[in-house]
PQR file with spaces between the fields and no chain letter, atoms N, CA, C, O and H, PARSE charges and radii, in Angstrom:
ATOM       1  N    UNK     1       8.055   16.673   -3.793 -0.4000 1.5000
ATOM       2  CA   UNK     1       8.097   15.905   -2.526 -0.0000 2.0000
ATOM       3  C    UNK     1       7.737   14.365   -3.073  0.5500 1.7000
ATOM       4  O    UNK     1       7.062   14.067   -4.058 -0.5500 1.4000
ATOM       5  N    UNK     2       8.522   13.326   -1.947 -0.4000 1.5000
ATOM       6  CA   UNK     2       8.542   12.029   -2.252 -0.0000 2.0000
ATOM       7  C    UNK     2       7.327   11.165   -2.002  0.5500 1.7000
ATOM       8  O    UNK     2       6.339   11.617   -1.423 -0.5500 1.4000
ATOM       9  H    UNK     2       9.070   13.568   -1.146  0.4000 1.0000
ATOM      10  N    UNK     3       7.387   10.140   -2.364 -0.4000 1.5000
ATOM      11  CA   UNK     3       6.279    8.998   -2.208 -0.0000 2.0000
ATOM      12  C    UNK     3       6.189    8.757   -0.731  0.5500 1.7000
ATOM      13  O    UNK     3       7.235    8.638   -0.094 -0.5500 1.4000
ATOM      14  H    UNK     3       8.189    9.773   -2.834  0.4000 1.0000
ATOM      15  N    UNK     4       5.030    8.675   -0.136 -0.4000 1.5000
ATOM      16  CA   UNK     4       4.627    8.166    1.196 -0.0000 2.0000
ATOM      17  C    UNK     4       4.233    7.003    1.162  0.5500 1.7000
ATOM      18  O    UNK     4       3.277    6.649    0.471 -0.5500 1.4000
ATOM      19  H    UNK     4       4.180    8.772   -0.654  0.4000 1.0000
ATOM      20  N    UNK     5       4.935    6.203    1.931 -0.4000 1.5000
ATOM      21  CA   UNK     5       4.605    4.618    2.388 -0.0000 2.0000
ATOM      22  C    UNK     5       4.130    4.636    3.551  0.5500 1.7000
ATOM      23  O    UNK     5       4.484    5.414    4.436 -0.5500 1.4000
ATOM      24  H    UNK     5       5.711    6.491    2.492  0.4000 1.0000
ATOM      25  N    UNK     6       3.215    3.701    3.652 -0.4000 1.5000
ATOM      26  CA   UNK     6       2.612    3.102    5.307 -0.0000 2.0000
ATOM      27  C    UNK     6       3.668    2.587    5.852  0.5500 1.7000
ATOM      28  O    UNK     6       4.579    2.133    5.159 -0.5500 1.4000
ATOM      29  H    UNK     6       2.927    3.069    2.932  0.4000 1.0000
ATOM      30  N    UNK     7       3.699    2.584    7.337 -0.4000 1.5000
ATOM      31  CA   UNK     7       4.600    2.022    8.234 -0.0000 2.0000
ATOM      32  C    UNK     7       4.395    0.363    8.064  0.5500 1.7000
ATOM      33  O    UNK     7       5.093   -0.447    8.675 -0.5500 1.4000
ATOM      34  H    UNK     7       2.959    2.953    7.901  0.4000 1.0000
ATOM      35  N    UNK     8       3.669    0.112    7.433 -0.4000 1.5000
ATOM      36  CA   UNK     8       3.325   -1.701    7.570 -0.0000 2.0000
ATOM      37  C    UNK     8       4.352   -2.133    6.288  0.5500 1.7000
ATOM      38  O    UNK     8       5.199   -3.020    6.404 -0.5500 1.4000
ATOM      39  H    UNK     8       3.102    0.770    6.937  0.4000 1.0000
ATOM      40  N    UNK     9       4.154   -1.437    5.179 -0.4000 1.5000
ATOM      41  CA   UNK     9       4.831   -1.764    4.093 -0.0000 2.0000
ATOM      42  C    UNK     9       6.456   -1.537    4.520  0.5500 1.7000
ATOM      43  O    UNK     9       7.265   -2.462    4.441 -0.5500 1.4000
ATOM      44  H    UNK     9       3.467   -0.717    5.085  0.4000 1.0000
ATOM      45  N    UNK    10       6.690   -0.670    4.816 -0.4000 1.5000
ATOM      46  CA   UNK    10       8.376   -0.485    5.379 -0.0000 2.0000
ATOM      47  C    UNK    10       8.711   -1.550    6.083  0.5500 1.7000
ATOM      48  O    UNK    10       9.579   -2.305    5.645 -0.5500 1.4000
ATOM      49  H    UNK    10       6.034    0.082    4.881  0.4000 1.0000
ATOM      50  N    UNK    11       8.072   -1.801    7.318 -0.4000 1.5000
ATOM      51  CA   UNK    11       8.391   -2.817    8.409 -0.0000 2.0000
ATOM      52  C    UNK    11       8.423   -4.078    7.697  0.5500 1.7000
ATOM      53  O    UNK    11       9.472   -4.677    7.934 -0.5500 1.4000
ATOM      54  H    UNK    11       7.366   -1.187    7.674  0.4000 1.0000
ATOM      55  N    UNK    12       7.551   -4.769    6.813 -0.4000 1.5000
ATOM      56  CA   UNK    12       7.435   -5.672    5.918 -0.0000 2.0000
ATOM      57  C    UNK    12       8.710   -6.084    5.256  0.5500 1.7000
ATOM      58  O    UNK    12       9.326   -7.150    5.261 -0.5500 1.4000
ATOM      59  H    UNK    12       6.698   -4.282    6.621  0.4000 1.0000
ATOM      60  N    UNK    13       8.913   -5.004    4.722 -0.4000 1.5000
ATOM      61  CA   UNK    13       9.958   -5.093    3.529 -0.0000 2.0000
ATOM      62  C    UNK    13      11.382   -4.931    4.301  0.5500 1.7000
ATOM      63  O    UNK    13      12.328   -5.414    3.679 -0.5500 1.4000
ATOM      64  H    UNK    13       8.413   -4.138    4.719  0.4000 1.0000
ATOM      65  N    UNK    14      11.692   -4.330    5.555 -0.4000 1.5000
ATOM      66  CA   UNK    14      12.919   -4.411    6.264 -0.0000 2.0000
ATOM      67  C    UNK    14      13.053   -5.630    6.904  0.5500 1.7000
ATOM      68  O    UNK    14      14.219   -6.019    6.985 -0.5500 1.4000
ATOM      69  H    UNK    14      10.924   -3.937    6.060  0.4000 1.0000
ATOM      70  N    UNK    15      12.125   -6.418    7.429 -0.4000 1.5000
ATOM      71  CA   UNK    15      11.954   -7.604    8.052 -0.0000 2.0000
ATOM      72  C    UNK    15      12.559   -8.887    6.907  0.5500 1.7000
ATOM      73  O    UNK    15      13.488   -9.662    7.133 -0.5500 1.4000
ATOM      74  H    UNK    15      11.179   -6.102    7.363  0.4000 1.0000
ATOM      75  N    UNK    16      11.832   -8.820    5.831 -0.4000 1.5000
ATOM      76  CA   UNK    16      12.415   -9.664    4.997 -0.0000 2.0000
ATOM      77  C    UNK    16      13.625   -9.560    4.446  0.5500 1.7000
ATOM      78  O    UNK    16      14.262  -10.597    4.261 -0.5500 1.4000
ATOM      79  H    UNK    16      11.078   -8.190    5.647  0.4000 1.0000
ATOM      80  N    UNK    17      14.141   -8.380    4.100 -0.4000 1.5000
ATOM      81  CA   UNK    17      15.558   -8.107    4.024 -0.0000 2.0000
ATOM      82  C    UNK    17      16.560   -8.523    5.027  0.5500 1.7000
ATOM      83  O    UNK    17      17.643   -9.025    4.726 -0.5500 1.4000
ATOM      84  H    UNK    17      13.624   -7.538    4.251  0.4000 1.0000
ATOM      85  N    UNK    18      16.138   -8.286    6.278 -0.4000 1.5000
ATOM      86  CA   UNK    18      16.921   -8.520    7.544 -0.0000 2.0000
ATOM      87  C    UNK    18      17.243  -10.144    7.260  0.5500 1.7000
ATOM      88  O    UNK    18      18.390  -10.588    7.212 -0.5500 1.4000
ATOM      89  H    UNK    18      15.258   -7.879    6.522  0.4000 1.0000
ATOM      90  N    UNK    19      16.226  -10.823    7.109 -0.4000 1.5000
ATOM      91  CA   UNK    19      15.908  -12.368    7.268 -0.0000 2.0000
ATOM      92  C    UNK    19      16.610  -12.907    6.027  0.5500 1.7000
ATOM      93  O    UNK    19      17.506  -13.736    6.184 -0.5500 1.4000
ATOM      94  H    UNK    19      15.294  -10.463    7.148  0.4000 1.0000
ATOM      95  N    UNK    20      16.260  -12.486    4.764 -0.4000 1.5000
ATOM      96  CA   UNK    20      16.643  -13.338    3.735 -0.0000 2.0000
ATOM      97  C    UNK    20      17.563  -12.456    2.871  0.5500 1.7000
ATOM      98  O    UNK    20      17.681  -12.538    1.648 -0.5500 1.4000
ATOM      99  H    UNK    20      15.532  -11.813    4.636  0.4000 1.0000
ATOM     100  N    UNK    21      18.150  -11.664    3.633 -0.4000 1.5000
ATOM     101  CA   UNK    21      19.384  -10.691    2.675 -0.0000 2.0000
ATOM     102  C    UNK    21      20.033  -11.355    1.523  0.5500 1.7000
ATOM     103  O    UNK    21      20.229  -10.758    0.464 -0.5500 1.4000
ATOM     104  H    UNK    21      18.054  -11.597    4.626  0.4000 1.0000
ATOM     105  N    UNK    22      20.423  -12.801    1.759 -0.4000 1.5000
ATOM     106  CA   UNK    22      21.218  -13.355    0.542 -0.0000 2.0000
ATOM     107  C    UNK    22      20.239  -13.801   -0.603  0.5500 1.7000
ATOM     108  O    UNK    22      20.672  -14.012   -1.735 -0.5500 1.4000
ATOM     109  H    UNK    22      20.264  -13.286    2.619  0.4000 1.0000
ATOM     110  N    UNK    23      18.987  -13.933   -0.304 -0.4000 1.5000
ATOM     111  CA   UNK    23      17.902  -14.098   -1.171 -0.0000 2.0000
ATOM     112  C    UNK    23      17.350  -12.868   -2.129  0.5500 1.7000
ATOM     113  O    UNK    23      16.938  -12.898   -3.289 -0.5500 1.4000
ATOM     114  H    UNK    23      18.635  -13.761    0.616  0.4000 1.0000
ATOM     115  N    UNK    24      17.477  -11.938   -1.336 -0.4000 1.5000
ATOM     116  CA   UNK    24      16.811  -10.862   -2.154 -0.0000 2.0000
ATOM     117  C    UNK    24      17.859  -10.060   -3.137  0.5500 1.7000
ATOM     118  O    UNK    24      18.991   -9.678   -2.839 -0.5500 1.4000
ATOM     119  H    UNK    24      17.811  -11.913   -0.393  0.4000 1.0000
ATOM     120  N    UNK    25      17.186   -9.914   -4.362 -0.4000 1.5000
ATOM     121  CA   UNK    25      17.983   -9.444   -5.622 -0.0000 2.0000
ATOM     122  C    UNK    25      17.425   -8.105   -5.811  0.5500 1.7000
ATOM     123  O    UNK    25      16.448   -7.687   -5.190 -0.5500 1.4000
ATOM     124  H    UNK    25      16.267  -10.224   -4.604  0.4000 1.0000
ATOM     125  N    UNK    26      18.158   -7.369   -6.798 -0.4000 1.5000
ATOM     126  CA   UNK    26      17.985   -6.090   -7.450 -0.0000 2.0000
ATOM     127  C    UNK    26      16.728   -6.148   -8.690  0.5500 1.7000
ATOM     128  O    UNK    26      16.426   -5.177   -9.383 -0.5500 1.4000
ATOM     129  H    UNK    26      18.952   -7.708   -7.303  0.4000 1.0000
ATOM     130  N    UNK    27      16.127   -7.433   -8.779 -0.4000 1.5000
ATOM     131  CA   UNK    27      14.991   -7.439   -9.797 -0.0000 2.0000
ATOM     132  C    UNK    27      13.472   -7.674   -9.124  0.5500 1.7000
ATOM     133  O    UNK    27      13.167   -8.707   -8.528 -0.5500 1.4000
ATOM     134  H    UNK    27      16.372   -8.222   -8.216  0.4000 1.0000
ATOM     135  N    UNK    28      12.676   -6.662   -9.301 -0.4000 1.5000
ATOM     136  CA   UNK    28      11.340   -6.627   -8.721 -0.0000 2.0000
ATOM     137  C    UNK    28      10.798   -8.072   -8.773  0.5500 1.7000
ATOM     138  O    UNK    28      10.444   -8.625   -7.732 -0.5500 1.4000
ATOM     139  H    UNK    28      12.924   -5.823   -9.785  0.4000 1.0000
ATOM     140  N    UNK    29      10.717   -8.811  -10.201 -0.4000 1.5000
ATOM     141  CA   UNK    29      10.191  -10.061  -10.066 -0.0000 2.0000
ATOM     142  C    UNK    29      10.210  -10.969   -9.289  0.5500 1.7000
ATOM     143  O    UNK    29       9.303  -11.641   -8.796 -0.5500 1.4000
ATOM     144  H    UNK    29      11.005   -8.362  -11.047  0.4000 1.0000
ATOM     145  N    UNK    30      11.927  -10.996   -9.114 -0.4000 1.5000
ATOM     146  CA   UNK    30      12.390  -12.274   -8.142 -0.0000 2.0000
ATOM     147  C    UNK    30      11.932  -11.445   -6.606  0.5500 1.7000
ATOM     148  O    UNK    30      11.630  -12.118   -5.621 -0.5500 1.4000
ATOM     149  H    UNK    30      12.663  -10.451   -9.515  0.4000 1.0000
ATOM     150  N    UNK    31      11.933  -10.453   -6.584 -0.4000 1.5000
ATOM     151  CA   UNK    31      11.686  -10.201   -5.037 -0.0000 2.0000
ATOM     152  C    UNK    31      10.121  -10.199   -4.863  0.5500 1.7000
ATOM     153  O    UNK    31       9.591  -10.017   -3.767 -0.5500 1.4000
ATOM     154  H    UNK    31      12.178   -9.907   -7.384  0.4000 1.0000
ATOM     155  N    UNK    32       9.458  -10.406   -5.973 -0.4000 1.5000
ATOM     156  CA   UNK    32       7.944  -10.491   -5.451 -0.0000 2.0000
ATOM     157  C    UNK    32       7.643  -11.950   -5.246  0.5500 1.7000
ATOM     158  O    UNK    32       6.870  -12.355   -4.379 -0.5500 1.4000
ATOM     159  H    UNK    32       9.888  -10.555   -6.863  0.4000 1.0000
ATOM     160  N    UNK    33       8.420  -12.862   -6.251 -0.4000 1.5000
ATOM     161  CA   UNK    33       8.307  -14.126   -5.655 -0.0000 2.0000
ATOM     162  C    UNK    33       8.829  -14.568   -4.252  0.5500 1.7000
ATOM     163  O    UNK    33       8.285  -15.510   -3.675 -0.5500 1.4000
ATOM     164  H    UNK    33       9.048  -12.532   -6.955  0.4000 1.0000
ATOM     165  N    UNK    34       9.713  -14.003   -3.787 -0.4000 1.5000
ATOM     166  CA   UNK    34      10.371  -14.237   -2.613 -0.0000 2.0000
ATOM     167  C    UNK    34       9.275  -13.832   -1.662  0.5500 1.7000
ATOM     168  O    UNK    34       8.780  -14.613   -0.849 -0.5500 1.4000
ATOM     169  H    UNK    34      10.155  -13.238   -4.256  0.4000 1.0000
ATOM     170  N    UNK    35       8.925  -12.583   -1.804 -0.4000 1.5000
ATOM     171  CA   UNK    35       7.752  -11.988   -0.870 -0.0000 2.0000
ATOM     172  C    UNK    35       6.475  -12.941   -0.535  0.5500 1.7000
ATOM     173  O    UNK    35       5.897  -13.092    0.542 -0.5500 1.4000
ATOM     174  H    UNK    35       9.328  -11.948   -2.464  0.4000 1.0000
ATOM     175  N    UNK    36       6.170  -13.658   -2.063 -0.4000 1.5000
ATOM     176  CA   UNK    36       4.994  -14.692   -1.884 -0.0000 2.0000
ATOM     177  C    UNK    36       5.296  -15.874   -0.892  0.5500 1.7000
ATOM     178  O    UNK    36       4.503  -16.299   -0.051 -0.5500 1.4000
ATOM     179  H    UNK    36       6.640  -13.536   -2.937  0.4000 1.0000
ATOM     180  N    UNK    37       6.712  -16.388   -1.151 -0.4000 1.5000
ATOM     181  CA   UNK    37       7.126  -17.634   -0.508 -0.0000 2.0000
ATOM     182  C    UNK    37       7.188  -17.464    0.935  0.5500 1.7000
ATOM     183  O    UNK    37       6.888  -18.458    1.596 -0.5500 1.4000
ATOM     184  H    UNK    37       7.356  -16.043   -1.834  0.4000 1.0000
ATOM     185  N    UNK    38       7.589  -16.175    1.693 -0.4000 1.5000
ATOM     186  CA   UNK    38       8.104  -16.093    2.766 -0.0000 2.0000
ATOM     187  C    UNK    38       6.950  -15.499    3.468  0.5500 1.7000
ATOM     188  O    UNK    38       6.824  -15.739    4.668 -0.5500 1.4000
ATOM     189  H    UNK    38       7.833  -15.368    1.156  0.4000 1.0000
ATOM     190  N    UNK    39       5.964  -14.637    2.766 -0.4000 1.5000
ATOM     191  CA   UNK    39       4.687  -13.920    3.728 -0.0000 2.0000
ATOM     192  C    UNK    39       3.629  -14.466    3.676  0.5500 1.7000
ATOM     193  O    UNK    39       3.672  -15.466    2.958 -0.5500 1.4000
ATOM     194  H    UNK    39       6.067  -14.441    1.791  0.4000 1.0000
ATOM     195  N    UNK    40       2.398  -14.213    4.241 -0.4000 1.5000
ATOM     196  CA   UNK    40       1.236  -14.551    4.311 -0.0000 2.0000
ATOM     197  C    UNK    40       0.484  -13.330    3.520  0.5500 1.7000
ATOM     198  O    UNK    40      -0.709  -13.220    3.801 -0.5500 1.4000
ATOM     199  H    UNK    40       2.363  -13.401    4.824  0.4000 1.0000
ATOM     200  N    UNK    41       0.931  -12.543    2.718 -0.4000 1.5000
ATOM     201  CA   UNK    41       0.259  -11.494    2.006 -0.0000 2.0000
ATOM     202  C    UNK    41      -0.636  -11.976    0.906  0.5500 1.7000
ATOM     203  O    UNK    41      -0.132  -12.520   -0.077 -0.5500 1.4000
ATOM     204  H    UNK    41       1.900  -12.632    2.490  0.4000 1.0000
ATOM     205  N    UNK    42      -1.939  -11.810    1.007 -0.4000 1.5000
ATOM     206  CA   UNK    42      -2.754  -12.162    0.001 -0.0000 2.0000
ATOM     207  C    UNK    42      -3.127  -10.912   -0.901  0.5500 1.7000
ATOM     208  O    UNK    42      -3.309  -11.159   -2.093 -0.5500 1.4000
ATOM     209  H    UNK    42      -2.348  -11.368    1.805  0.4000 1.0000
ATOM     210  N    UNK    43      -3.247   -9.751   -0.524 -0.4000 1.5000
ATOM     211  CA   UNK    43      -3.648   -8.659   -1.318 -0.0000 2.0000
ATOM     212  C    UNK    43      -2.859   -8.298   -2.297  0.5500 1.7000
ATOM     213  O    UNK    43      -1.758   -7.917   -1.900 -0.5500 1.4000
ATOM     214  H    UNK    43      -3.098   -9.550    0.445  0.4000 1.0000
ATOM     215  N    UNK    44      -3.035   -8.275   -3.570 -0.4000 1.5000
ATOM     216  CA   UNK    44      -2.223   -7.887   -4.765 -0.0000 2.0000
ATOM     217  C    UNK    44      -1.354   -6.670   -4.403  0.5500 1.7000
ATOM     218  O    UNK    44      -0.126   -6.640   -4.321 -0.5500 1.4000
ATOM     219  H    UNK    44      -3.930   -8.585   -3.892  0.4000 1.0000
ATOM     220  N    UNK    45      -2.266   -5.637   -4.195 -0.4000 1.5000
ATOM     221  CA   UNK    45      -1.788   -4.299   -4.141 -0.0000 2.0000
ATOM     222  C    UNK    45      -0.692   -4.345   -2.788  0.5500 1.7000
ATOM     223  O    UNK    45       0.422   -3.843   -2.937 -0.5500 1.4000
ATOM     224  H    UNK    45      -3.264   -5.662   -4.262  0.4000 1.0000
ATOM     225  N    UNK    46      -0.955   -4.777   -1.883 -0.4000 1.5000
ATOM     226  CA   UNK    46       0.177   -4.855   -0.652 -0.0000 2.0000
ATOM     227  C    UNK    46       1.113   -5.606   -1.279  0.5500 1.7000
ATOM     228  O    UNK    46       2.214   -5.058   -1.340 -0.5500 1.4000
ATOM     229  H    UNK    46      -1.860   -5.184   -1.762  0.4000 1.0000
ATOM     230  N    UNK    47       1.026   -6.806   -1.820 -0.4000 1.5000
ATOM     231  CA   UNK    47       2.266   -7.458   -2.078 -0.0000 2.0000
ATOM     232  C    UNK    47       3.126   -6.783   -3.160  0.5500 1.7000
ATOM     233  O    UNK    47       4.345   -6.953   -3.169 -0.5500 1.4000
ATOM     234  H    UNK    47       0.132   -7.251   -1.771  0.4000 1.0000
ATOM     235  N    UNK    48       2.532   -6.058   -4.027 -0.4000 1.5000
ATOM     236  CA   UNK    48       3.070   -5.255   -4.990 -0.0000 2.0000
ATOM     237  C    UNK    48       4.126   -4.223   -4.402  0.5500 1.7000
ATOM     238  O    UNK    48       5.286   -4.088   -4.792 -0.5500 1.4000
ATOM     239  H    UNK    48       1.541   -5.920   -4.019  0.4000 1.0000
ATOM     240  N    UNK    49       3.419   -3.443   -3.272 -0.4000 1.5000
ATOM     241  CA   UNK    49       4.302   -2.390   -2.394 -0.0000 2.0000
ATOM     242  C    UNK    49       5.322   -2.740   -1.827  0.5500 1.7000
ATOM     243  O    UNK    49       6.392   -2.131   -1.814 -0.5500 1.4000
ATOM     244  H    UNK    49       2.476   -3.552   -2.956  0.4000 1.0000
ATOM     245  N    UNK    50       5.005   -3.994   -1.190 -0.4000 1.5000
ATOM     246  CA   UNK    50       6.417   -4.562   -0.455 -0.0000 2.0000
ATOM     247  C    UNK    50       7.267   -4.991   -1.158  0.5500 1.7000
ATOM     248  O    UNK    50       8.462   -4.769   -0.960 -0.5500 1.4000
ATOM     249  H    UNK    50       4.136   -4.489   -1.200  0.4000 1.0000
ATOM     250  N    UNK    51       6.781   -5.741   -2.184 -0.4000 1.5000
ATOM     251  CA   UNK    51       8.031   -6.024   -3.423 -0.0000 2.0000
ATOM     252  C    UNK    51       8.860   -4.790   -3.980  0.5500 1.7000
ATOM     253  O    UNK    51      10.087   -4.873   -4.018 -0.5500 1.4000
ATOM     254  H    UNK    51       5.810   -5.922   -2.345  0.4000 1.0000
ATOM     255  N    UNK    52       8.265   -3.754   -4.372 -0.4000 1.5000
ATOM     256  CA   UNK    52       8.753   -2.563   -4.944 -0.0000 2.0000
ATOM     257  C    UNK    52       9.656   -1.761   -3.758  0.5500 1.7000
ATOM     258  O    UNK    52      10.753   -1.238   -3.954 -0.5500 1.4000
ATOM     259  H    UNK    52       7.267   -3.687   -4.341  0.4000 1.0000
ATOM     260  N    UNK    53       9.031   -1.793   -2.676 -0.4000 1.5000
ATOM     261  CA   UNK    53      10.050   -1.200   -1.281 -0.0000 2.0000
ATOM     262  C    UNK    53      11.188   -1.953   -1.050  0.5500 1.7000
ATOM     263  O    UNK    53      12.233   -1.460   -0.623 -0.5500 1.4000
ATOM     264  H    UNK    53       8.140   -2.218   -2.517  0.4000 1.0000
ATOM     265  N    UNK    54      11.000   -3.395   -1.371 -0.4000 1.5000
ATOM     266  CA   UNK    54      12.224   -4.355   -0.816 -0.0000 2.0000
ATOM     267  C    UNK    54      13.148   -4.093   -2.223  0.5500 1.7000
ATOM     268  O    UNK    54      14.376   -4.173   -2.200 -0.5500 1.4000
ATOM     269  H    UNK    54      10.152   -3.795   -1.718  0.4000 1.0000
ATOM     270  N    UNK    55      12.563   -3.848   -3.149 -0.4000 1.5000
ATOM     271  CA   UNK    55      13.883   -3.655   -4.174 -0.0000 2.0000
ATOM     272  C    UNK    55      14.584   -2.537   -3.915  0.5500 1.7000
ATOM     273  O    UNK    55      15.795   -2.339   -4.014 -0.5500 1.4000
ATOM     274  H    UNK    55      11.565   -3.783   -3.168  0.4000 1.0000
ATOM     275  N    UNK    56      13.795   -1.892   -3.606 -0.4000 1.5000
ATOM     276  CA   UNK    56      14.358   -0.334   -3.598 -0.0000 2.0000
ATOM     277  C    UNK    56      15.284   -0.237   -2.227  0.5500 1.7000
ATOM     278  O    UNK    56      16.237    0.539   -2.168 -0.5500 1.4000
ATOM     279  H    UNK    56      12.812   -2.053   -3.525  0.4000 1.0000
ATOM     280  N    UNK    57      14.951   -1.002   -1.262 -0.4000 1.5000
ATOM     281  CA   UNK    57      15.997   -1.313    0.060 -0.0000 2.0000
ATOM     282  C    UNK    57      17.201   -1.996   -0.817  0.5500 1.7000
ATOM     283  O    UNK    57      18.293   -1.428   -0.843 -0.5500 1.4000
ATOM     284  H    UNK    57      14.177   -1.633   -1.310  0.4000 1.0000
ATOM     285  N    UNK    58      17.040   -2.959   -1.384 -0.4000 1.5000
ATOM     286  CA   UNK    58      17.946   -3.809   -1.669 -0.0000 2.0000
ATOM     287  C    UNK    58      19.261   -3.160   -2.460  0.5500 1.7000
ATOM     288  O    UNK    58      20.464   -3.382   -2.316 -0.5500 1.4000
ATOM     289  H    UNK    58      16.153   -3.420   -1.363  0.4000 1.0000
ATOM     290  N    UNK    59      18.534   -2.262   -3.360 -0.4000 1.5000
ATOM     291  CA   UNK    59      19.823   -1.458   -4.138 -0.0000 2.0000
ATOM     292  C    UNK    59      20.661   -0.630   -3.230  0.5500 1.7000
ATOM     293  O    UNK    59      21.885   -0.565   -3.338 -0.5500 1.4000
ATOM     294  H    UNK    59      17.557   -2.082   -3.478  0.4000 1.0000
ATOM     295  N    UNK    60      19.970   -0.002   -2.337 -0.4000 1.5000
ATOM     296  CA   UNK    60      20.618    0.867   -1.217 -0.0000 2.0000
ATOM     297  C    UNK    60      21.619    0.170   -0.665  0.5500 1.7000
ATOM     298  O    UNK    60      22.802    0.509   -0.636 -0.5500 1.4000
ATOM     299  H    UNK    60      18.975   -0.055   -2.250  0.4000 1.0000
ATOM     300  N    UNK    61      20.971   -1.154   -0.070 -0.4000 1.5000
ATOM     301  CA   UNK    61      22.035   -1.733    0.824 -0.0000 2.0000
ATOM     302  C    UNK    61      23.163   -2.491   -0.002  0.5500 1.7000
ATOM     303  O    UNK    61      24.340   -2.519    0.358 -0.5500 1.4000
ATOM     304  H    UNK    61      20.009   -1.429   -0.093  0.4000 1.0000
ATOM     305  N    UNK    62      22.649   -3.130   -1.201 -0.4000 1.5000
ATOM     306  CA   UNK    62      23.852   -3.822   -2.177 -0.0000 2.0000
ATOM     307  C    UNK    62      24.742   -2.809   -2.463  0.5500 1.7000
ATOM     308  O    UNK    62      25.937   -3.100   -2.513 -0.5500 1.4000
ATOM     309  H    UNK    62      21.693   -3.107   -1.493  0.4000 1.0000
ATOM     310  N    UNK    63      24.343   -1.536   -2.683 -0.4000 1.5000
ATOM     311  CA   UNK    63      25.472   -0.361   -3.101 -0.0000 2.0000
ATOM     312  C    UNK    63      26.611   -0.179   -2.071  0.5500 1.7000
ATOM     313  O    UNK    63      27.770    0.053   -2.415 -0.5500 1.4000
ATOM     314  H    UNK    63      23.372   -1.300   -2.643  0.4000 1.0000
ATOM     315  N    UNK    64      26.178   -0.309   -0.686 -0.4000 1.5000
ATOM     316  CA   UNK    64      27.384   -0.025    0.127 -0.0000 2.0000
ATOM     317  C    UNK    64      27.660   -1.464    0.723  0.5500 1.7000
ATOM     318  O    UNK    64      28.427   -1.557    1.682 -0.5500 1.4000
ATOM     319  H    UNK    64      25.236   -0.498   -0.407  0.4000 1.0000
ATOM     320  N    UNK    65      27.060   -2.595    0.186 -0.4000 1.5000
ATOM     321  CA   UNK    65      27.643   -3.880    0.362 -0.0000 2.0000
ATOM     322  C    UNK    65      27.515   -4.106    1.919  0.5500 1.7000
ATOM     323  O    UNK    65      28.591   -4.475    2.388 -0.5500 1.4000
ATOM     324  H    UNK    65      26.437   -2.520   -0.593  0.4000 1.0000
ATOM     325  N    UNK    66      26.763   -4.020    2.617 -0.4000 1.5000
ATOM     326  CA   UNK    66      26.509   -4.533    3.995 -0.0000 2.0000
ATOM     327  C    UNK    66      25.064   -4.615    4.391  0.5500 1.7000
ATOM     328  O    UNK    66      24.211   -3.753    4.178 -0.5500 1.4000
ATOM     329  H    UNK    66      25.888   -3.721    2.237  0.4000 1.0000
ATOM     330  N    UNK    67      24.897   -5.835    5.030 -0.4000 1.5000
ATOM     331  CA   UNK    67      23.392   -6.067    5.627 -0.0000 2.0000
ATOM     332  C    UNK    67      22.933   -5.143    6.496  0.5500 1.7000
ATOM     333  O    UNK    67      23.739   -4.496    7.166 -0.5500 1.4000
ATOM     334  H    UNK    67      25.590   -6.535    5.202  0.4000 1.0000
ATOM     335  N    UNK    68      21.613   -4.952    6.608 -0.4000 1.5000
ATOM     336  CA   UNK    68      20.658   -4.232    7.476 -0.0000 2.0000
ATOM     337  C    UNK    68      21.167   -4.529    8.879  0.5500 1.7000
ATOM     338  O    UNK    68      21.340   -5.693    9.242 -0.5500 1.4000
ATOM     339  H    UNK    68      20.959   -5.477    6.064  0.4000 1.0000
ATOM     340  N    UNK    69      21.419   -3.444    9.707 -0.4000 1.5000
ATOM     341  CA   UNK    69      21.672   -4.096   11.202 -0.0000 2.0000
ATOM     342  C    UNK    69      20.424   -3.925   11.878  0.5500 1.7000
ATOM     343  O    UNK    69      19.610   -3.154   11.371 -0.5500 1.4000
ATOM     344  H    UNK    69      21.279   -2.499    9.413  0.4000 1.0000
ATOM     345  N    UNK    70      20.099   -4.609   13.099 -0.4000 1.5000
ATOM     346  CA   UNK    70      18.934   -4.739   13.739 -0.0000 2.0000
ATOM     347  C    UNK    70      18.785   -3.190   14.487  0.5500 1.7000
ATOM     348  O    UNK    70      19.803   -2.696   14.971 -0.5500 1.4000
ATOM     349  H    UNK    70      20.761   -5.235   13.511  0.4000 1.0000
ATOM     350  N    UNK    71      17.947   -2.712   14.534 -0.4000 1.5000
ATOM     351  CA   UNK    71      17.558   -1.283   15.258 -0.0000 2.0000
ATOM     352  C    UNK    71      17.520   -1.323   16.566  0.5500 1.7000
ATOM     353  O    UNK    71      16.698   -2.081   17.081 -0.5500 1.4000
ATOM     354  H    UNK    71      17.120   -3.114   14.141  0.4000 1.0000
ATOM     355  N    UNK    72      18.284   -0.622   17.303 -0.4000 1.5000
ATOM     356  CA   UNK    72      18.247   -0.325   18.792 -0.0000 2.0000
ATOM     357  C    UNK    72      17.372    0.361   19.557  0.5500 1.7000
ATOM     358  O    UNK    72      17.387    1.575   19.357 -0.5500 1.4000
ATOM     359  H    UNK    72      18.951   -0.006   16.885  0.4000 1.0000
ATOM     360  N    UNK    73      16.442   -0.123   20.557 -0.4000 1.5000
ATOM     361  CA   UNK    73      15.488    0.866   21.266 -0.0000 2.0000
ATOM     362  C    UNK    73      14.356    0.626   20.610  0.5500 1.7000
ATOM     363  O    UNK    73      13.331    1.243   20.901 -0.5500 1.4000
ATOM     364  H    UNK    73      16.430   -1.109   20.720  0.4000 1.0000
């Protein structure tokens, strides 16, 4: 079974990916700095989880070379 992430982590990472697609990299440390700059997250655990999921999303979207589209509905 895979890891389960709360919807808040997924939502935050996806919003950052949509708004800052050109600044998101495949490196966790750089994404962690980006999340610190663009969000108001203060909790270390939440910051690390969002940064990790953002890196995972970036790898997925950079592989297909297309930015994520706005979800409809």
